[in-house]
N, C-alpha and C positions, 0 to 999 in steps of 0.2 A: 471628044469623046468623051471624060471623065464627069461631067455635066450631065449626058444622058442617063450613062449607070447609075449616078447617083438620083435624078430621078426613078428611072427605074426600079431600083430599089426600097425607096420611100416611097413609091406607090403599091408596091407589094407587102409591104411591114403595116403600112395603111389596111391593105382588102384582109389581110391577113389577122389586124385587131379588129379589123367590124364584122368579119364573119360571121363569127358567135351570135355577137348580137342584132344581126340579120335575121339568121335562121331563127332564131330565139322568138324575134316577133314574128316572123311567120306561124310557128310552131304555135304559140301562145294568143293569137287572134280569133280562133277561137271560143276561147275559154273567157277572153275577156269579153265578146259578146255576147255570150251566152249571161251575163251578167248584170246586162243592159234592161233597164224596165223594158224597152220595146222586147226583150226576147223571152221573159217571163211569162207572157201568153200561147207563146211556142210550144213553151213547155211543160205548159197546162194542157194545152192539144192534143201535145206527145202523148203525157198520163192519161187523158180521157180516152184518147185511140188504144194504147195499151191493154186498159180496166175494156173498154168495150170488147178488143178481139179476143181476151182472154171469158169473158161471159160467153160469148157465142163461138167458140173452141169446147165450151163446156168444161176444161182442164184446169182449175188453179193449181198452181201450182205449190198452195199453202196447204190443201188439204190431201190427207191421206185416202187413196183408195178402198175402200171395204176392203175386211177381211174376209177368205172364201170361207164358206164353214167347212168344220171337216171331215171329212168319210166316215163313213159308218163302222169303218175296220179301224180308224183311230178312236176311235168315239170307246167299242168294245173293248180296244187297249187301255185306256185312262179307265172303264170303269172294270177291267182284273185288275188293274195295278191299285187302283182307291179300296180295292175289296180287301187284298191282299194287307194295305196299311192296316185297314182298319180293324185288325185281328193280330196285331203282331208290329212291334218297332215300338215307337217311341209315345204312339199311342198308347198303351197300355197304365205309361206312368203318367200321362200330361191331359188336361181335361181341353186346356185350350187346343192343342196337337188334335183332338181328336174333332173336336167341334169344328177345326178347318178341315179335314179330312170328309167330314160329312158333310160341310158343304160342296166340296169342291166334286164329292161323290154326286150330290142329291143332281149340283149342275148336270154334270154329264147324263145321269137320268134322263132327268126334263131333254137335252139334245138328242139324244136315243130316241124317245119317247115320241119329240115331234118327227123326228128323221123317219119313225115307220109309223107313223099314225094311231100312237098309243095313249091312249085319254090317260090324264094326272093330275094330282092336287094336291102337289109335292109343295107349294108355294104357300098355298093357303091353308095349310096345316103347320101344326107343333107338336114336342111330345111324344108320347106313346103313339100320337093320330098316325102323326110321321112317318115312324118307326114303321106300323101295321101299312101305311099305304106305299112306301119305301118296298116289301116283301110285295105286294099286290105288282108294282111297274116291275120289279124283278122278274115276276112270275110271267107276266104277261111280254113281256121282251124275250124271253127264252122261249115260250110259245109263237113267239113271229119269229123266231129263226136268230136272236143274237145268244150270240154264248159268252157267258159271263165268267165263269168257272172254267 
C-alpha cells in the first residue's frame, strides 16, 4: 500500500513539473515554425495578399482622406474676421503679422471666388496691383451676395 502511494505521489510530482514545459512547447510551436526557412515564403505570400487586398479595396490605411472643402458661410466668417484683423490689433505694429493676415485673407478670397464663380488674379499680382485686385474681387463677391462686413 505504501509503495503505491509513493508511486502515485512521484507520478503527480513529475506531471506537475513537466506540465508547464509541455504547454510552452505547444504554444511556441507556431513561433518556431515561422522562423524556419520554408515558412518565409509563406510570410511573403501573406504580405503580398494583404497589399493586393488594400489596393483592391482602395483604402490605404496610411493615406488620409482629403479634407472636405469649407462651406461658403465658414469662408465668409473667416473673411470678416481677417478683415477686422487687418485694421486693428497687432497688425498695426508688426509688418510680418500684417503680411501673414493678408496672405490668409487673399487665400480665403480665392476660395470664395472659386466657390461663387468669380474670376480673380490674386496669385499673379503683387504690391499695389494686388491691393486693387483685392478690392475688385471683394466688390464682385459682394455683388454675388457674399456679406463681407
